[in-house]
C-alpha positions in Angstrom: 12.9 -27.8 84.7 16.6 -28.4 85.5 17.6 -27.2 82.0 15.7 -24.0 82.5 17.4 -23.4 85.8 20.8 -24.1 84.3 20.3 -21.7 81.5 19.0 -19.1 83.9 22.1 -19.5 86.1 24.4 -19.4 83.0 22.8 -16.2 81.9 23.2 -14.7 85.3 26.9 -15.7 85.4 27.6 -14.3 81.9 25.8 -11.0 82.5 27.5 -10.5 85.9 31.0 -11.4 84.5 30.6 -8.9 81.7 29.3 -6.3 84.1 32.1 -7.0 86.6 34.9 -6.3 84.0 33.1 -3.5 82.2 32.0 -1.4 85.2 34.3 1.6 85.9 33.2 1.8 89.6 35.3 -0.6 91.8 32.6 -1.3 94.4 30.1 -2.2 91.7 32.6 -4.5 90.0 33.1 -6.4 93.2 29.3 -6.7 93.8 28.9 -8.0 90.2 31.6 -10.5 90.9 29.8 -11.6 94.1 26.6 -12.4 92.1 28.6 -14.3 89.5 30.2 -16.5 92.1 26.8 -17.1 93.7 25.7 -18.3 90.2 28.5 -20.8 90.1 27.4 -22.1 93.5 23.9 -22.4 92.1 25.3 -24.7 89.3 27.0 -26.8 91.9 23.8 -27.2 93.9 22.0 -28.0 90.6 24.3 -31.0 89.9 24.0 -32.1 93.6 27.6 -31.2 94.7 26.3 -29.6 97.9 29.7 -29.6 99.7 31.4 -27.8 96.8 28.6 -25.3 96.6 28.9 -24.6 100.3 32.6 -24.1 99.9 32.0 -21.8 96.9 29.6 -19.7 98.9 31.7 -19.7 102.1 35.2 -19.2 100.7 34.7 -17.1 97.6 31.4 -15.3 97.9 31.5 -15.1 101.6 35.2 -14.6 102.2 37.3 -13.2 99.4 34.6 -10.8 98.0 33.6 -9.5 101.4 37.2 -8.9 102.2 37.7 -6.9 99.0 34.5 -4.9 99.7 35.7 -4.1 103.3 39.2 -3.2 102.1 37.7 -0.9 99.5 35.4 0.7 102.0 38.0 1.1 104.7 40.4 3.0 102.5 37.7 5.3 101.2 37.9 4.3 97.5 34.1 3.7 97.1 33.7 6.2 94.3 37.0 5.5 92.6 36.7 5.1 88.9 39.1 2.7 87.1 41.0 4.0 84.1 39.7 3.1 80.7 42.0 1.0 78.6 43.5 2.2 75.3 41.5 1.4 72.1 44.3 -1.0 70.9 44.1 -3.0 74.2 40.3 -3.2 73.9 40.5 -4.5 70.4 43.2 -7.0 71.4 41.1 -8.2 74.3 38.0 -8.5 72.1 39.9 -10.6 69.6 41.3 -12.8 72.3 37.9 -13.4 73.7 36.5 -14.3 70.2 39.4 -16.7 69.6 38.8 -18.3 73.0 35.1 -18.6 72.3 35.8 -20.2 68.9 38.1 -22.8 70.5 35.6 -23.5 73.2 32.7 -24.0 70.8 34.8 -26.1 68.5 35.7 -28.5 71.3 32.1 -28.5 72.6 30.6 -29.4 69.3 33.2 -31.8 68.0 33.0 -34.2 71.0 30.0 -36.2 72.1 29.5 -36.0 75.8 27.6 -38.7 77.5 25.5 -38.2 80.6 26.6 -40.2 83.6 24.1 -41.0 86.3 25.4 -40.2 89.8 24.2 -42.9 92.1 27.0 -42.7 94.7 26.9 -39.8 97.1 29.8 -38.8 99.3 29.2 -37.5 102.8 30.8 -34.4 104.2 32.6 -36.6 106.9 34.2 -38.6 104.1 35.3 -35.5 102.3 36.8 -34.1 105.6 38.7 -37.3 106.3 40.1 -37.3 102.8 41.1 -33.6 103.0 42.9 -34.0 106.4 44.4 -37.4 105.8 48.2 -37.9 105.9 47.9 -41.3 104.2 48.4 -41.9 100.4 45.6 -40.1 98.6 45.3 -37.6 101.4 45.0 -33.9 100.7 46.6 -32.2 103.7 49.4 -30.6 101.6 47.1 -29.1 99.0 44.8 -28.0 101.8 47.7 -26.0 103.4 48.8 -24.6 100.0 45.3 -23.3 99.4 45.4 -21.6 102.8 48.6 -19.8 101.8 46.9 -18.8 98.5 44.0 -17.3 100.4 46.3 -15.4 102.6 48.1 -14.0 99.6 44.8 -13.0 98.0 43.8 -11.2 101.2 47.1 -9.3 101.2 46.8 -8.5 97.5 43.3 -7.2 98.0 44.5 -4.8 100.7 47.4 -3.6 98.6 45.2 -3.0 95.6 42.6 -1.3 97.6 45.2 1.0 99.2 45.9 2.7 95.9 47.5 6.2 95.5 45.9 9.5 96.3 46.8 12.5 94.1 47.3 15.8 96.1 47.2 18.1 93.0 43.7 17.3 91.6 42.0 15.6 94.5 41.4 12.5 92.3 42.4 9.0 92.8 44.1 6.8 90.2 45.3 3.2 90.3 47.7 1.3 88.1 49.5 4.1 86.3 53.2 3.9 87.2 54.2 7.1 85.4 51.6 9.1 87.4 53.0 7.6 90.6 56.6 8.6 89.6 55.6 12.1 88.6 53.7 12.6 91.8 56.5 11.3 94.0 58.9 13.6 92.2 56.6 16.6 92.8 56.3 15.9 96.5 60.1 15.5 96.8 60.6 18.9 95.1 58.1 20.6 97.4 60.0 19.3 100.5 
């Protein structure tokens, strides 16, 4: 039964990851990412890492993705379509993915992995004391570094969601520096 659940979760994660990067609508991409992260949390629950699964749901699925969704909705970019990549970039990306898949499968099938029975369980209180400990082996510094990383990701999500509005055509584009330069020059000429 566990194997069936694992393969079902793996299928959900793969489909949602592909849908997230291939969708041209920004809001849909974020929702697909949300379901992919929920699938990762499901794998953590399956291997009995309940604390890690709760952190995955709280921080990533509950925090970062919801922040991105709200920032997209607040700046009125719900229907914004992402630019399609050039054919050469698509081919290069496909080849890179195939090479990565080949390396992954080679490593997976060339090593024999043994199953280790998990008889020792760690309580949430022990994890909390380990995270906030100043002693040797404590994780207070990485804990603070992660909080700075999360702050940077929130700022980045807001900056990305802000985007650029084109006055000429009434369309919105993201990521094309030449378009931004041309538009700023046109607005300067008008003034």
